[in-house]
Structure formats: structure tokens, C-alpha cells
C-alpha positions as CSV (number, residue, x, y, z in Angstrom):
1,M,-22.9,98.6,39.2
2,D,-19.5,98.0,37.5
3,Q,-18.3,97.3,34.2
4,N,-19.6,93.3,34.7
5,F,-23.0,94.4,35.8
6,W,-23.5,96.8,32.4
7,E,-21.8,94.0,30.2
8,S,-24.3,91.7,31.3
9,R,-27.1,93.9,30.7
10,W,-25.9,94.2,27.2
11,E,-25.0,90.4,26.9
12,Q,-28.8,89.7,28.2
13,N,-30.3,92.5,25.9
14,Q,-31.5,94.5,28.9
15,T,-31.3,97.6,27.6
16,G,-34.8,99.4,28.3
17,W,-32.8,102.8,28.6
18,D,-32.0,102.7,24.7
19,I,-35.1,104.5,23.0
20,G,-34.1,102.9,19.4
21,H,-33.6,106.8,18.3
22,D,-32.3,110.0,19.1
23,S,-33.3,112.1,22.0
24,P,-35.6,114.8,20.3
25,A,-34.8,117.2,23.6
26,L,-30.8,116.9,23.0
27,I,-31.3,117.2,19.4
28,K,-33.4,120.3,19.5
29,Y,-30.6,122.0,21.7
30,M,-27.8,121.1,19.3
31,L,-29.6,122.7,16.6
32,Q,-29.3,125.9,18.2
33,V,-25.5,125.4,18.5
34,P,-23.6,127.5,16.1
35,D,-20.0,126.6,16.9
36,K,-19.7,123.0,15.2
37,T,-16.0,122.8,16.2
38,I,-16.9,122.5,19.9
39,K,-15.7,119.4,22.1
40,V,-19.0,117.3,22.9
41,L,-18.8,114.5,25.5
42,I,-21.8,111.8,25.6
43,P,-20.9,109.7,29.1
44,G,-22.7,106.4,29.4
45,C,-23.8,106.8,25.7
46,G,-25.0,103.2,24.9
47,S,-26.0,103.2,21.5
48,A,-25.3,106.8,21.0
49,H,-28.3,107.5,18.5
50,E,-27.7,111.1,18.5
51,T,-24.3,110.9,16.9
52,N,-25.5,110.5,13.3
53,I,-27.6,113.6,13.7
54,L,-24.6,115.5,15.2
55,L,-22.4,114.3,12.1
56,N,-25.0,115.7,9.7
57,L,-25.2,119.0,11.6
58,G,-21.5,119.4,10.7
59,F,-20.0,118.8,14.6
60,K,-16.4,117.9,14.2
61,D,-15.2,116.8,17.6
62,I,-17.6,114.2,19.3
63,H,-16.6,111.6,22.0
64,L,-18.6,108.8,23.2
65,M,-18.3,107.0,26.3
66,D,-19.3,103.8,27.8
67,I,-18.1,101.5,30.3
68,A,-19.1,98.5,28.7
69,K,-17.3,97.0,25.9
70,I,-19.9,95.6,24.0
71,P,-21.8,99.0,23.0
72,A,-18.1,100.7,22.6
73,E,-17.2,98.0,20.1
74,K,-20.5,98.5,18.0
75,L,-19.7,102.4,17.8
76,R,-16.0,101.9,16.8
77,K,-17.1,99.6,13.9
78,K,-20.0,102.0,13.0
79,F,-17.9,105.4,13.1
80,E,-14.5,103.9,12.0
81,N,-15.0,105.8,8.7
82,N,-15.5,109.2,10.9
83,P,-12.3,110.6,12.2
84,E,-15.0,113.4,14.0
85,V,-16.1,110.4,16.3
86,S,-13.9,109.1,19.3
87,V,-15.1,106.4,21.3
88,H,-14.0,105.9,25.1
89,C,-14.5,102.4,26.9
90,E,-13.7,103.8,30.4
91,D,-15.3,104.6,33.8
92,F,-16.6,108.2,33.5
93,F,-15.3,108.9,36.9
94,K,-12.0,107.9,36.0
95,H,-11.6,109.8,32.4
96,N,-9.6,112.8,32.0
97,G,-10.3,115.2,29.3
98,S,-11.4,118.9,28.5
99,Y,-14.8,119.6,26.7
100,D,-16.9,122.4,25.6
101,L,-20.1,120.8,26.1
102,I,-21.3,117.6,28.0
103,L,-24.7,115.9,26.9
104,E,-26.6,114.1,29.5
105,Q,-29.4,111.4,28.8
106,T,-29.8,108.2,31.1
107,F,-26.3,108.2,32.6
108,F,-27.1,110.2,35.6
109,C,-29.8,108.1,36.2
110,A,-27.8,104.9,35.8
111,I,-25.3,105.7,38.7
112,D,-26.2,105.1,42.3
113,P,-27.5,108.0,43.8
114,T,-24.6,108.4,46.3
115,L,-22.5,108.9,43.4
116,R,-24.3,112.1,42.0
117,K,-22.2,114.6,44.0
118,N,-19.0,113.0,42.6
119,Y,-21.2,113.1,38.9
120,A,-21.2,117.0,39.5
121,E,-17.5,117.6,40.6
122,H,-16.3,115.3,37.7
123,C,-18.3,117.0,35.0
124,H,-17.0,120.5,36.3
125,K,-13.5,119.1,36.0
126,L,-14.0,118.0,32.4
127,L,-15.6,121.0,31.1
128,K,-13.7,124.0,29.8
129,P,-14.3,127.4,31.5
130,G,-17.8,128.5,30.5
131,G,-18.4,124.9,29.6
132,K,-22.0,123.5,29.5
133,L,-23.8,120.3,31.1
134,V,-27.2,120.1,29.1
135,G,-29.7,117.2,29.1
136,V,-32.5,115.3,30.6
137,L,-33.2,114.0,34.1
138,F,-35.8,111.9,35.6
139,N,-38.3,114.1,37.3
140,K,-40.0,111.1,39.3
141,I,-39.1,108.5,41.8
142,F,-39.4,104.9,40.8
143,D,-41.3,102.2,42.5
144,A,-38.5,99.6,41.7
145,P,-34.9,99.4,42.7
146,G,-32.9,101.0,40.4
147,P,-31.2,101.4,37.9
148,P,-32.8,103.8,36.9
149,F,-32.6,106.1,40.0
150,G,-35.0,109.0,39.9
151,G,-35.1,112.5,41.8
152,T,-36.5,115.7,41.8
153,E,-36.0,118.7,40.7
154,K,-35.4,120.0,44.4
155,E,-32.8,117.6,44.7
156,Y,-31.1,118.4,41.5
157,R,-30.8,121.9,42.2
158,V,-28.8,120.9,45.5
159,I,-26.5,118.6,43.9
160,F,-25.7,121.1,41.0
161,K,-26.0,124.8,42.7
162,E,-22.4,125.1,44.0
163,L,-20.8,124.1,41.0
164,F,-22.9,125.3,38.4
165,N,-25.1,128.2,37.0
166,I,-28.5,126.8,36.6
167,H,-30.1,128.4,33.4
168,T,-32.9,126.3,33.1
169,M,-34.5,123.2,34.6
170,E,-37.8,122.7,33.6
171,P,-40.4,120.2,32.6
172,C,-39.3,118.9,29.1
173,R,-41.6,119.7,26.7
174,N,-40.6,117.0,24.0
175,S,-40.1,113.9,25.7
176,I,-40.4,110.5,24.1
177,L,-43.9,109.2,24.6
178,P,-43.3,107.0,27.4
179,R,-41.5,109.6,29.2
180,Q,-44.1,112.3,29.0
181,N,-44.6,114.6,32.1
182,S,-41.4,112.7,33.8
183,E,-38.7,114.4,32.6
184,L,-36.9,117.7,33.4
185,F,-34.7,119.5,30.8
186,F,-31.7,121.4,31.9
187,I,-28.8,123.8,30.9
188,L,-26.2,124.2,33.6
189,T,-22.7,126.4,33.1
190,K,-19.6,125.8,34.8
191,K,-19.1,128.0,37.7
192,E,-15.3,129.0,38.2
193,I,-14.6,127.5,41.3
194,N,-11.3,125.9,42.8
195,L,-12.1,122.4,43.9
């Protein structure tokens, strides 16, 4: 599932992960964040529907990342007059940066499960001291081969507990209709650990 794989999905309009609007769970969380100057990363952002609302809320440092060129170019054009938004077309696992908050929606379920420990480690590396990883994860196992790849709360706790304090990991109460009763909402804070 390299760049070519995701490019072909966009070219063939096979973007079933795109719900066509912002994620209610992410927006509800962001409405409660008082500091609008924090540096926010949305990896595997796709169409990044949350961005307009983040801008309207006054967030000043929003970073959107996708490995596929098609969504990245669309986002660059869409937000060319918004200096608050930076678009990165690159592999998340090779990205260097320093963020206060990473928002997770459908990126974790798109990567091969063998990379999930690497995902946790790289999020930990990218986050500043006290930084947070917040978002939604599928709480189900899919019958068809992925992506998307599902999982369970028990699995996720094992993946994240070494590197993050798990403040919240519970059934998502405001999932979109097709995903109701199949998502977890989580809030994690970076532990200070030398890797």
C-alpha cells in the first residue's frame, strides 16, 4: 500500500473512507480546545473536511498530510489563500516535525496492522512534550481483506500503553450513521520516554 496504491484509489474514485463532511467526534473535541495557536497534524487526511471548521474556529497552524498527490494538490489549491494551512504530500513514517496535537480519523485503519506499533512510535516522536493523539478507531473486525483494517479496544490499548497515557478510549457516541456502534473515541497524551 504505497503511494501508487493510494494514487490508483483516488484515480478510480475508490474513496469509500471519505464521508463527505467533517467527523463529528473530531469537531466536538476541537470545539473544546482553547489554544488556537497549537500546531495540529492530520495524517492521511484525504479531503480533510475538518479544515474549514478548524479555520472558522480560529486555529492558526494546521498541517494536512497525504501520501497521494491527487488530494494533496486539491488541498493546496483549496487553501492557497490560507497561510494557516500547510499541505504535505509525503509518507507519514518519513515525516519530521513537532506537533501539539495529531488528529486521527481513517489513517490508522488504512495502514497494514504490522505497522501499528511503528505508527504509535512515530506519533510519539512527532508530538511535543505533553502532546496529544486524538481521534476515532474502528472497533470491529472486517470480513473482507483491508484496507480498512479493523481491531479491538484490547489490541489498541496494548499498542499505545507503553508510549501514551490513555485518558479516554470508549465507544464513540457521535459516529456517523454507517459507523455507529463500530468506533472508539480516544484521547492519548505522550509519555516522556526515551526510545
